C-alpha positions in Angstrom: 23.2 2.9 -2.7 23.2 0.7 0.3 19.6 0.3 1.4 16.4 1.0 -0.6 13.9 2.0 2.0 10.6 3.1 0.5 7.1 4.1 1.5 4.2 3.7 -0.9 1.4 6.2 -0.6 -1.8 6.9 -2.6 -5.5 6.6 -2.4 -7.3 3.3 -2.7 -7.6 2.2 -6.3 -4.6 4.2 -7.5 -2.6 1.1 -8.4 -0.4 0.7 -5.4 -0.8 -3.0 -5.3 0.4 -3.5 -8.8 3.4 -1.2 -8.3 4.3 -2.9 -5.0 4.5 -6.3 -6.7 6.7 -4.9 -9.6 9.0 -3.1 -7.1 9.3 -6.2 -4.9 10.2 -8.3 -8.0 12.6 -5.8 -9.5 14.5 -4.8 -6.5 14.2 -7.9 -4.3 12.9 -6.1 -1.3 10.0 -7.2 0.9 6.6 -5.6 0.4 5.5 -5.0 4.0 1.7 -4.4 4.1 0.6 -3.6 7.6 -2.6 -5.6 7.2 -0.6 -8.7 6.2 1.9 -8.1 8.9 -0.7 -7.9 11.6 -2.4 -11.1 10.4 1.0 -12.9 10.3 2.0 -11.7 13.8 -1.4 -12.8 15.2 -1.0 -16.2 13.5 2.5 -16.7 14.9 1.3 -15.7 18.4 4.4 -13.5 19.0 4.3 -11.3 22.0 3.4 -8.2 19.9 1.1 -10.3 17.8 -0.9 -11.4 20.9 -0.9 -7.8 22.1 -2.3 -6.6 18.7 -4.8 -9.4 18.7 -6.2 -8.3 22.1 -7.0 -4.8 20.6 -8.4 -6.3 17.4 -10.6 -8.8 19.2 -12.0 -6.0 21.3 -12.9 -4.1 18.1 -10.3 -1.4 18.8 -7.5 0.1 16.5 -4.1 -1.4 17.2 -2.0 1.4 18.8 0.7 3.0 16.7 3.5 1.9 19.0 2.4 -1.8 18.6 2.4 -1.4 14.8 5.8 0.3 14.7 7.1 -2.5 17.0 5.9 -5.1 14.5 7.4 -3.1 11.6 10.8 -3.0 13.4 10.7 -6.7 13.9 9.9 -7.2 10.2 12.8 -4.9 9.2 15.2 -6.9 11.4 14.7 -10.0 9.3 17.3 -11.0 6.7 15.1 -10.4 3.7 14.8 -6.7 4.7 18.5 -6.1 5.1 18.9 -4.3 1.8 15.7 -2.4 2.0 11.9 -2.5 2.3 8.7 -1.3 0.7 6.2 -0.1 3.4 2.5 0.0 2.4 -0.4 1.0 4.6 1.6 2.8 7.2 2.0 5.6 8.1 -1.5 7.0 7.6 -1.2 10.2 9.6 1.6 12.8 10.3 2.0 11.7 14.0 2.5 8.1 12.7 5.1 9.4 10.2 7.0 11.3 12.9 7.0 8.3 15.2 8.1 6.0 12.4 11.0 8.3 11.4 12.2 8.6 15.0 12.1 4.8 15.6 13.8 4.0 12.3 16.6 6.4 13.4 17.0 4.5 16.6 17.9 1.3 14.7 20.2 3.2 12.3 17.9 3.2 9.2 16.3 6.0 7.2 13.9 6.4 4.3 15.3 6.6 0.8 12.1 8.0 -0.7 8.3 8.1 -0.6 6.4 7.2 -3.7 3.0 8.8 -4.1 0.7 7.4 -6.8 -2.1 9.8 -7.5 -5.3 9.5 -9.5 -8.5 11.7 -9.6 -11.3 10.6 -7.4 -13.7 10.0 -10.2 -11.2 7.8 -12.0 -10.8 5.8 -8.8 -14.6 5.4 -8.3 -14.9 4.2 -11.9 -12.1 1.7 -11.5 -13.3 0.2 -8.2 -17.1 0.4 -8.7 -16.7 -1.5 -12.0 -15.4 -4.6 -10.3 -17.6 -7.7 -10.4 -16.7 -10.8 -8.4 -17.5 -14.5 -8.4 -18.4 -15.0 -4.8 -17.4 -18.7 -4.8 -14.0 -18.6 -6.6 -13.0 -14.9 -6.1 -12.4 -14.4 -9.8 -12.6 -10.7 -10.6 -13.9 -9.0 -13.7 -14.4 -5.3 -14.6 -17.4 -4.1 -16.5 -15.3 -1.7 -18.6 -11.7 -3.0 -18.6 -12.2 -6.8 -18.4 -15.8 -7.7 -18.9 -17.1 -11.3 -18.9 -18.3 -12.7 -22.2 -21.9 -12.6 -20.9 -22.8 -9.6 -18.8 -23.0 -10.5 -15.1 -22.0 -14.1 -15.6 -18.6 -15.8 -14.8 -16.9 -17.1 -17.9 -15.7 -20.3 -16.3 -18.5 -21.7 -14.2 -21.5 -19.6 -15.0 -21.9 -18.2 -11.5 -23.7 -14.8 -11.2 -21.2 -12.1 -10.5 -21.8 -9.6 -7.7 -20.5 -6.2 -6.7 -19.0 -6.2 -3.2 -20.1 -3.6 -0.6 -16.6 -2.2 -0.6 -16.8 -1.6 -4.3 -20.0 0.4 -4.3 -19.6 4.1 -5.3 -20.8 5.6 -2.0 -18.4 3.3 0.0 -15.5 4.3 -2.2 -16.2 8.0 -1.8 -16.3 7.6 1.9 -12.9 5.8 1.9 -11.6 8.6 -0.3 -12.9 11.3 2.1 -11.0 9.6 4.9 -7.9 9.4 2.8 -8.0 13.1 1.9 -8.6 14.1 5.5 -6.1 11.8 7.3 -3.4 10.6 4.8 -3.2 13.1 2.0 -1.4 15.6 4.3 1.6 13.2 4.4 2.4 14.4 0.9 3.4 17.9 2.1 5.1 16.4 5.2 7.4 14.2 3.2 7.8 16.8 0.5 9.2 19.2 3.1 11.7 16.5 4.0 12.8 16.2 0.4 11.6 12.6 0.2 8.4 12.8 -1.9 8.1 11.6 -5.5 4.8 11.9 -7.4 3.5 9.6 -10.1 0.4 9.7 -12.3 -1.6 6.6 -11.4 -4.0 7.3 -14.4 -1.3 6.1 -16.7 -0.8 2.4 -17.7 0.8 0.4 -14.9 3.9 -0.3 -17.1 4.4 3.4 -17.7 4.0 4.2 -14.0 6.6 1.6 -13.2 9.0 3.0 -15.8 8.8 6.4 -14.1 9.3 4.9 -10.7 12.3 2.9 -11.8 13.9 6.0 -13.3 13.3 7.9 -10.1 15.0 5.2 -8.1 17.9 5.1 -10.5 18.3 8.9 -10.0 18.3 8.4 -6.2 21.0 5.8 -6.5 23.1 8.1 -8.7 22.7 11.1 -6.3 23.9 9.0 -3.4 27.1 8.1 -5.2 28.0 11.7 -6.1 
């Protein structure tokens, strides 16, 4: 297989971040998060970065064509020559269509789309259980990784807090947006023969084993 060009999909809290880091390390391809990419472009004050900044400063969404332009710039860098892992974009079918067309213009195409799924209530339990030290950023979980004393940081004794983004009602709102806007991408990419589903309820190592096996199959199919 020449390039390994992947999109990572899934609801918030399904484990995409963990799998992205494992994929980046295993296959030596850059993990391109649109949020990180936007922040970097703004910091570098590139032409597109300044354009994106003008929208963000005004409290507006950055237009799709600007984001795709930044993505194409990132994909032109030497570290993305052998592939990339795209996370956070596309979020809608029109964005997916535009991305596919623009990738084609630069002679690239997707290898596969990895969808990590988990039930809504499992996601709410995972995220709402987080507790954070507001000073250091250390994160605990009331169920999976609790502090020695409930509500108190093990290291410095600071009282732990639950972030607004981690409250159940906020998570359910984010999930509702995901189901409305982004979940339809599953059928879109499935119809293109690119979608591969993984059970995010399983242990991260098990999920990654299945992803790695899928990629091995894709490589084998390309050589036949």
